[in-house]
C-alpha positions in Angstrom: -18.0 6.8 -5.9 -15.2 8.9 -4.3 -17.4 9.4 -1.1 -18.2 5.7 -1.0 -14.6 4.7 -1.4 -13.5 7.2 1.3 -16.0 5.7 3.8 -15.0 2.2 2.9 -11.3 2.7 3.4 -11.6 4.8 6.6 -14.3 2.8 8.4 -13.9 -0.8 7.0 -10.2 -1.1 6.2 -8.2 1.3 8.3 -9.3 -0.1 11.7 -8.0 -3.6 10.6 -4.7 -2.4 9.0 -2.5 -3.7 11.7 -4.1 -7.2 11.7 -3.8 -7.3 7.9 -0.2 -6.2 8.1 0.5 -9.1 10.4 -1.3 -11.6 8.2 0.5 -10.3 5.1 -2.8 -9.7 3.3 -6.4 -8.5 3.6 -9.1 -11.2 4.0 -11.3 -12.3 1.1 -14.4 -10.9 2.9 -13.2 -7.3 2.4 -13.0 -8.0 -1.4 -16.6 -9.2 -1.4 -17.6 -6.1 0.6 -15.8 -3.9 -2.0 -17.8 -5.7 -4.7 -21.1 -5.0 -2.9 -20.3 -1.3 -2.8 -19.5 -1.2 -6.5 -15.8 -0.4 -6.0 -14.4 -3.2 -8.1 -13.8 -3.1 -11.9 -15.7 0.1 -12.3 -14.7 0.4 -16.0 -16.2 -3.0 -16.9 -19.3 -2.6 -19.0 -22.8 -3.3 -17.5 -23.2 -6.4 -19.7 -20.4 -8.1 -17.6 -21.7 -6.8 -14.3 -19.8 -3.5 -14.1 -21.0 0.1 -14.0 -19.4 1.2 -17.3 -17.3 3.9 -15.7 -14.1 5.4 -17.0 -10.5 6.1 -15.9 -11.7 8.9 -13.5 -13.6 6.3 -11.5 -10.4 4.3 -11.1 -8.4 7.4 -10.1 -11.0 8.4 -7.5 -10.6 5.0 -5.8 -6.8 5.0 -6.0 -6.6 8.5 -4.5 -8.9 7.7 -1.6 -7.0 4.5 -0.8 -3.7 6.2 -0.9 -4.9 9.0 1.4 -5.7 6.5 4.1 -2.4 4.6 3.9 -4.1 1.3 3.5 -2.3 -0.9 1.0 -4.3 -4.1 1.1 -6.7 -5.0 -0.4 -4.9 -4.2 -3.7 -8.0 -3.3 -5.5 -6.5 -1.3 -8.4 -4.3 -4.1 -9.5 -7.4 -6.3 -9.7 -9.6 -3.7 -11.3 -7.2 -1.7 -13.4 -4.5 -4.1 -14.5 -6.1 -7.6 -14.5 -9.6 -6.8 -15.7 -8.4 -4.8 -18.7 -6.4 -7.7 -20.1 -9.6 -9.8 -20.1 -11.8 -7.0 -21.4 -9.4 -6.1 -24.3 -8.1 -9.5 -25.3 -10.5 -12.1 -23.9 -13.1 -14.0 -25.8 -16.7 -13.4 -25.2 -16.9 -16.6 -23.2 -14.0 -15.6 -21.1 -15.5 -12.2 -20.4 -18.9 -13.6 -19.4 -17.3 -16.2 -17.2 -14.6 -14.2 -15.4 -15.5 -10.5 -15.3 -18.8 -10.7 -13.3 -17.0 -12.7 -10.6 -14.2 -10.1 -10.5 -16.8 -7.3 -10.2 -18.5 -9.0 -7.3 -15.2 -9.8 -5.5 -15.9 -13.5 -5.6 -12.8 -13.9 -7.7 -9.5 -12.0 -7.1 -7.2 -11.3 -10.0 -3.4 -11.3 -10.4 -0.8 -10.8 -13.1 2.2 -13.2 -13.2 5.1 -11.9 -15.3 8.2 -11.6 -13.0 10.3 -14.7 -12.4 13.0 -15.4 -9.8 15.7 -15.0 -12.5 14.4 -11.6 -13.7 11.6 -9.2 -14.2 12.1 -6.4 -16.7 13.6 -8.7 -19.3 10.4 -10.3 -20.3 11.8 -12.1 -23.4 14.1 -14.2 -21.2 11.3 -15.7 -19.1 11.6 -19.5 -18.6 8.1 -20.5 -17.7 6.8 -22.7 -20.5 3.5 -23.7 -21.8 3.6 -26.7 -24.1 0.7 -28.3 -25.9 -0.6 -31.6 -24.7 -3.6 -32.8 -26.7 -6.2 -30.1 -26.5 -4.6 -28.5 -23.4 -1.4 -26.8 -22.3 1.0 -28.0 -19.6 2.5 -25.0 -17.7 5.8 -25.3 -15.8 7.8 -22.6 -14.1 7.9 -20.2 -11.2 6.8 -16.6 -10.8 7.7 -14.2 -7.9 6.6 -10.9 -6.4 3.1 -11.6 -7.5 0.6 -9.1 -6.0 -2.7 -10.7 -5.0 -0.9 -14.1 -5.5 -1.9 -15.8 -2.3 -5.6 -15.1 -2.9 -5.8 -15.1 -6.7 -8.5 -17.1 -8.3 -7.6 -15.9 -11.8 -4.1 -15.2 -13.0 -3.0 -13.6 -16.2 0.1 -15.7 -16.7 2.9 -15.0 -19.2 4.7 -18.1 -20.5 6.9 -19.1 -23.5 5.1 -21.1 -26.2 6.3 -22.4 -29.6 5.4 -19.0 -31.2 6.8 -16.9 -28.4 5.4 -15.3 -25.2 1.7 -15.9 -24.7 -0.7 -15.0 -22.0 -3.0 -17.4 -20.3 -6.0 -17.0 -18.0 -5.3 -19.5 -15.3 -8.1 -20.5 -12.9 -6.3 -21.6 -9.8 -9.2 -23.5 -8.0 -8.3 -27.2 -7.8 -5.6 -26.8 -10.4 -3.3 -29.8 -10.1 0.4 -28.9 -10.4 -0.1 -25.4 -9.0 1.2 -24.2 -5.6 1.6 -20.9 -3.8 4.4 -19.7 -1.5 3.9 -18.0 1.8 3.4 -14.2 1.8 6.8 -12.6 1.1 8.4 -10.6 4.0 8.7 -7.2 2.5 10.2 -3.9 3.6 6.9 -2.2 3.3 3.3 -2.6 1.9 2.8 -5.4 4.5 -0.9 -6.0 3.9 -0.3 -6.1 0.1 -0.7 -9.8 -0.6 2.6 -10.7 -2.4 3.9 -14.2 -3.0 5.5 -16.8 -5.3 3.6 -19.0 -7.7 4.7 -22.5 -8.8 3.6 -24.5 -11.8 4.6 -28.1 -12.5 2.8 -29.5 -15.5 -0.3 -27.6 -14.5 -2.9 -28.5 -17.1 -5.1 -25.7 -18.5 -7.5 -25.9 -21.5 -6.6 -24.5 -24.9 -9.4 -22.0 -24.3 -7.3 -20.4 -21.5 -5.0 -18.8 -24.1 -5.7 -15.1 -24.0 -6.4 -13.7 -27.5 -6.7 -17.2 -29.0 -3.4 -17.1 -30.9 0.1 -18.0 -29.5 2.9 -15.4 -29.5 0.8 -12.3 -28.9 1.8 -12.0 -25.2 4.6 -9.5 -25.6 2.5 -7.1 -27.6 -0.4 -7.5 -25.1 1.9 -6.8 -22.2 3.4 -3.8 -23.9 0.0 -2.3 -24.7 -1.3 -2.6 -21.1 1.9 -1.5 -19.3 1.4 2.1 -20.4 -1.9 2.1 -18.5 -0.3 0.5 -15.4 2.4 3.1 -15.4 -0.1 5.9 -15.7 -1.9 4.6 -12.6 1.4 4.2 -10.8 1.8 7.9 -11.4 -1.6 8.6 -9.9 -0.5 6.7 -6.7 2.7 8.6 -6.6 1.1 12.0 -6.8 -1.6 11.1 -4.2 1.1 9.8 -1.8 3.2 12.9 -2.1 0.2 15.2 -1.6 -0.9 13.3 1.5 2.6 13.4 2.9 2.8 17.1 2.5 -0.6 17.6 4.2 0.4 15.4 7.1 3.7 17.2 7.5 2.1 20.7 7.5 -0.3 19.5 10.2 2.6 18.0 12.3 5.0 20.9 12.0 2.2 23.4 12.8 1.6 21.6 16.1 5.2 20.5 17.0 7.0 23.0 19.2 10.8 23.7 19.2 12.7 26.6 20.8 9.4 28.1 21.8 7.7 28.2 18.4 6.1 25.8 15.9 8.5 23.9 13.6 6.5 25.4 10.7 7.7 28.8 11.7 11.3 28.0 10.9 12.4 29.2 7.5 13.9 25.8 6.6 10.6 24.1 7.2 8.6 26.6 5.2 11.1 26.5 2.3 11.2 22.8 2.1 7.5 22.5 2.2 7.2 25.2 -0.4 9.5 23.3 -2.7 7.5 20.0 -2.0 4.2 21.6 -2.7 5.4 23.1 -6.0 7.0 19.8 -7.1 3.7 18.0 -6.3 1.6 20.4 -8.2 3.9 20.1 -11.2 3.7 16.3 -11.0 -0.1 16.5 -10.8 -0.3 18.7 -13.8 1.8 16.3 -15.9 -0.2 13.3 -14.5 -3.5 14.9 -15.5 -2.2 15.7 -18.9 -1.4 11.9 -19.3 -4.8 11.0 -18.0 -6.5 13.2 -20.7 -4.3 11.6 -23.3 -5.2 8.1 -22.1 -8.9 9.0 -22.2 -8.5 10.1 -25.8 -6.5 7.0 -26.7 -3.3 9.0 -27.3 -1.0 8.1 -24.3 2.0 6.3 -25.7 4.6 4.2 -23.9 7.2 6.9 -23.9 5.1 9.5 -22.1 3.8 6.9 -19.7 7.4 6.0 -18.9 8.2 9.6 -18.3 5.4 9.9 -15.8 6.2 6.7 -14.0 9.9 7.4 -13.4 9.6 11.1 -12.6 6.6 10.9 -10.3 7.9 8.0 -8.3 11.3 9.7 -7.9 9.6 12.8 -6.7 7.3 10.7 -4.4 10.3 9.2 -2.7 12.2 12.5 -2.5 9.3 14.4 -1.1 8.3 11.8 1.5 11.9 11.5 2.7 12.0 15.2 3.2 8.7 15.2 5.0 9.9 12.4 7.3 13.0 14.5 8.1 10.8 17.4 9.2 9.1 15.0 11.7 12.4 14.5 13.4 12.7 11.3 15.4 8.9 10.8 15.4 9.1 10.4 11.7 10.9 7.1 12.2 8.1 5.8 14.4 5.5 3.5 12.6 2.7 5.1 14.6 3.1 8.1 12.4 1.7 7.9 8.8 4.9 9.4 7.3 7.0 6.4 8.4 4.6 4.0 6.7 4.5 6.2 3.6 8.3 6.2 3.5 8.4 2.4 3.6 5.5 1.8 1.2 6.8 4.2 -1.4 10.3 2.7 -2.0 9.0 -0.1 -4.2 7.3 2.4 -6.6 10.7 3.0 -8.3 10.9 -0.7 -9.0 7.5 -2.2 -9.8 5.7 -1.7 -13.1 9.2 -1.6 -14.7 12.2 -0.2 -12.9 12.9 3.5 -13.4 16.1 2.6 -15.2 14.0 0.7 -17.8 11.7 3.8 -18.1 14.7 5.9 -19.0 15.8 3.3 -21.5 12.3 3.5 -23.1 12.5 7.2 -23.3 16.1 7.2 -24.5 15.3 4.9 -27.4 12.7 7.3 -28.6 15.1 10.2 -28.9 
């Protein structure tokens, strides 16, 4: 799978990156191609169209995508965040209807939690789902929704009479539903990110995830540990690639009659970065083993998320510095990595929230 993923990103995605950056998203056709190659929802069981893989399949794909510097299509969000909600909490009918279409790439998935008024404070969300006969009417707005412009299925968080609940919202021909234009971000340009709007959007009662109102906060909390683990995987892969790119650049770049890598400052900083990256990988792999054994808790996932993304940003910034002025040029991978990495300290729960989670456990 790793070899297939590498070929896919290098030969079928990387040549189109600039066009996708300009469009603000990757086309739907590349999602279907990823489905044809078996790169989507690899952990979904065979009975729902998947290959019945494990977390290592997800990590292999994430690492290969990160190495190429291709952000869109945002496959891991679809496969490793959206699909598990359906797989763990969905009814048999929901699984049979939705998962095969996600595996094939015919349907693209998104999660809608964050609102214009706030993100980390989930209990204060204002999007409402009120009963109307045998249906729910949903009203509210969500923002910073990855895969939002293309999403066919949205795991939507909304307030109900019993508290926060999650809904599986099918967007096709949904009256009262609208999407904003792709958001103009500082980085990750080909990552489809937009706003979603609901005005008395009617969904059937069967769209309620888990079948009982008020379970949404617990469902979100359970799945966020996995999301933060995979954020750590991206962070480690990004810092490793930045170091490799910088070693190659400084070995070739000449200054004062010798390569930049020959200067003690360069060697020392890269020695520090390599050590920091190896330490991060060791902790990340410890968390992966715990997750595979069903023992990764929210506290350790928070530790990995905040520490690895802080190191990711620090190391990539140092690597950019070693490129000199060329590091600020977008034709060099390090400049894109620098821009794309900054959001990692914010999404999946801001790092300040991660420290609060850890602090409360002391």
